[in-house]
N, C-alpha and C positions, 0 to 999 in steps of 0.2 A: 573382156578380151582387153589383155594390157596395153599401153600404148606404148611406140615404140620412141624409146628417144633420138632415131639418127635419123626417125618421119618428122620427127615434131619440129629439130632442127630445120629442116629439109623447107618444112610446109614455111617455117619462121621467115626463115631464109628469103624466098620465090614469094612470103604479103608483104613485107614491111623492108627489105632491102631491094625487092627487083618491080615487084609489083604482075608477079607471072602467074602470082595464083590467089585468092579471096576468101575472107573467116567468111563468106557464106558459101564458098561451094567447097570450102571445107565442111563448113554445116551438111548441105546436101550431101554429101562423100562418106565424112566420117563423125560425123556431129561430137565423137566423144574428144577427138583432136582441139576442140574450140580453145576449152582452158588452159590446156597445155600450151600449146602455141602463142596465146598472148602471155604465158607466164612466162614460158620462154623470153619472149620477146622484154617482155619488162625486166626478167633480170638479168639482159646479156645485151640490149643495144641503148643507146644513149637517147631521152629523150628528143635531141633534135631529131634522130633516123625514123623518130617515130614520129612526130610534126610533118618532116617530107613524107610518109605514108601521104598523111591526112592531104599535105597538099599536094601532093600527085594523083589524090580521088584512091587511090591503093585500098586502103578502110576507111569506113565513115565516122564518120563522128562519135556517134556513140562508142564503137570499136574504139577509136583512140581513148575517149574518155575509159572509158574500161578496162586499157592495156595500165593504160598511169597512175590508176586507181589499186592493180598490184605491184607498184613497182613500191619497195622500201627503197629506207635512207642510205642502207649499203648497197645497191645498186645501182651503173652507171646513171648518172646523173646531164650535165651539160660538156660538153668536149671543153677540153681544155683550150688558152688561147696556143701553147704548140702541137697541139693535133690538130686545131683545123691549119694551123699553120703547112703541118705537114701535107693534110691531104689535099689543098690549095699547090702546092707542089709536085706532090703525085698526078694528080690532074694538066698535068703543065705537060 
């Protein structure tokens, strides 16, 4: 069965950015989506976002390590100081 890219994005958002889902739950219901979700997170999210998901308990240390292992040099790494400042202003 083909993996739906819209579902991959939705799952990644719900696991890594909001904690509304987990990779463990996805592994039970749709195991073919776990690797694409992790790859999407590695390709799209900053390391800070992935670290935050770990700190919140949304992903396990192993899932954190596996996701970071998929991250390439062309993928977003750490937020620049400018982006951090913009995020702080937006939160106020």
